[in-house]
C-alpha positions in Angstrom: 140.7 87.8 -104.6 138.3 87.2 -101.6 139.6 85.7 -98.3 136.9 82.9 -97.1 138.8 82.5 -93.9 142.2 83.0 -92.3 144.3 81.8 -89.4 145.8 83.8 -86.4 149.2 83.9 -88.0 147.6 85.2 -91.1 145.4 87.7 -89.5 148.7 88.9 -87.2 150.5 89.4 -90.5 147.8 91.5 -92.1 147.3 93.5 -88.8 143.6 92.4 -89.0 141.6 90.4 -86.7 140.7 86.8 -88.1 137.1 88.0 -88.2 137.9 91.1 -90.4 139.9 89.0 -92.8 136.8 86.4 -93.6 135.2 87.5 -96.7 137.4 90.8 -97.3 139.1 91.1 -100.7 142.9 91.5 -100.7 142.6 94.9 -102.0 140.6 96.0 -98.8 143.3 94.5 -96.8 145.9 96.5 -98.4 147.5 93.9 -100.6 149.5 95.9 -103.7 148.1 95.3 -107.3 151.4 93.6 -108.3 150.7 90.9 -105.5 147.3 90.4 -106.4 148.1 89.9 -110.1 151.0 87.4 -109.1 148.5 85.6 -107.0 145.9 85.5 -109.5 148.2 84.3 -112.3 149.3 81.5 -109.8 145.8 80.6 -109.1 145.2 80.0 -112.8 148.4 78.3 -113.2 147.3 75.8 -110.7 143.9 75.6 -111.9 145.2 74.6 -115.1 148.0 72.1 -114.1 145.9 70.8 -111.2 149.0 71.0 -108.9 150.1 73.5 -106.2 152.0 76.1 -107.5 154.5 78.3 -105.1 155.9 81.6 -105.4 157.7 84.3 -103.5 157.4 88.3 -103.1 158.2 90.8 -100.5 155.7 92.8 -99.0 155.6 96.1 -96.4 153.3 95.3 -93.5 153.3 97.6 -90.4 155.7 95.2 -88.7 158.3 95.8 -91.6 159.2 94.4 -94.8 158.6 90.4 -94.8 159.6 88.0 -97.8 157.0 85.2 -98.2 156.5 81.9 -99.9 153.1 81.1 -101.0 151.6 78.0 -102.2 148.3 78.0 -103.8 146.6 74.8 -104.5 143.4 74.6 -106.8 140.7 72.6 -104.9 137.4 72.7 -106.8 134.9 74.9 -108.7 132.3 75.8 -106.2 128.4 75.5 -106.9 128.3 79.0 -108.3 131.0 78.5 -110.7 133.8 80.1 -108.7 137.1 78.5 -108.4 138.1 77.5 -104.9 141.9 77.5 -103.7 143.8 76.7 -100.5 146.6 79.2 -99.8 149.3 78.9 -97.5 151.9 81.5 -96.5 155.4 80.9 -94.7 157.5 83.8 -93.7 160.8 83.3 -95.5 162.6 86.6 -94.3 165.1 85.0 -92.5 166.0 82.7 -95.2 166.6 85.5 -97.7 168.7 87.3 -95.3 170.8 84.3 -95.1 170.6 83.8 -98.9 172.0 87.2 -99.5 174.8 86.8 -97.0 175.7 83.7 -98.2 176.0 85.1 -101.9 177.9 88.1 -100.6 180.4 85.8 -98.8 180.5 83.6 -101.9 181.2 86.7 -104.1 184.1 87.6 -101.9 185.5 84.4 -101.9 185.5 84.0 -105.8 187.0 87.7 -106.1 189.8 86.2 -103.7 189.9 82.7 -105.6 190.2 84.7 -109.0 192.8 87.6 -108.1 195.4 85.7 -105.8 198.7 85.1 -107.5 198.7 81.9 -105.4 198.3 78.6 -107.4 194.7 77.3 -106.1 193.3 74.3 -107.4 191.1 71.2 -106.6 190.9 67.6 -107.7 188.9 64.6 -107.5 190.9 62.2 -105.4 189.6 59.0 -107.3 190.2 60.3 -111.0 192.7 63.2 -110.5 190.6 65.4 -112.4 190.8 69.0 -111.8 187.4 70.1 -110.6 188.4 73.6 -110.1 191.5 76.2 -110.5 192.1 80.0 -110.5 193.8 82.1 -113.3 197.1 81.8 -111.5 197.2 77.8 -111.6 196.3 77.9 -115.3 198.6 80.5 -116.4 201.3 78.5 -114.4 200.4 75.0 -116.2 200.4 77.0 -119.7 203.8 78.4 -118.9 205.4 75.1 -117.7 203.6 72.4 -119.6 202.3 74.2 -122.6 198.8 72.8 -121.9 195.4 74.7 -121.7 194.1 73.6 -118.3 190.2 72.8 -118.2 187.6 71.5 -115.7 187.8 67.7 -115.8 191.0 67.5 -117.3 193.1 64.8 -115.3 196.8 65.6 -114.2 197.9 62.5 -115.9 197.0 64.6 -119.2 200.0 66.7 -118.6 202.2 66.1 -115.9 205.0 63.9 -116.4 204.7 60.4 -115.0 207.7 60.8 -112.1 205.3 63.8 -111.0 202.0 61.7 -111.0 203.3 59.3 -108.4 202.9 62.0 -105.5 199.5 62.3 -106.2 198.3 58.6 -106.7 
């Protein structure tokens, strides 16, 4: 994998000058073997499909570890028979940090939702169908109405008519 040209952002990311990158191999620039293999596989995929292909990876640079989203697009086969590709990279480090924080918060919220003894459920306001519920709610419905509640089930399927009016 050889870089034909590079912009200032890529040069800064690699800790090189734009002129040092032009014509240099990915290996010479310190690109890890597994990243080069991933890049080559995605280039081949783009060449076969004739469509852009995106992929993500994390790489250590002098400035720290950076998560990247790369997109490779097959352009043409050059006069010497070598395929030519356009390559764009976007720093997604902050997005990845935000995703990890969101996943952690969701896991904590799910743990609370699943473990609380309070009855928690949500309904579709138009159909009165249950969209989600916690184990405490399921246990209460089973004990009170003898029904195994499931997502999509309408309150009308187990609540007496006099109790439904309060929900409509």
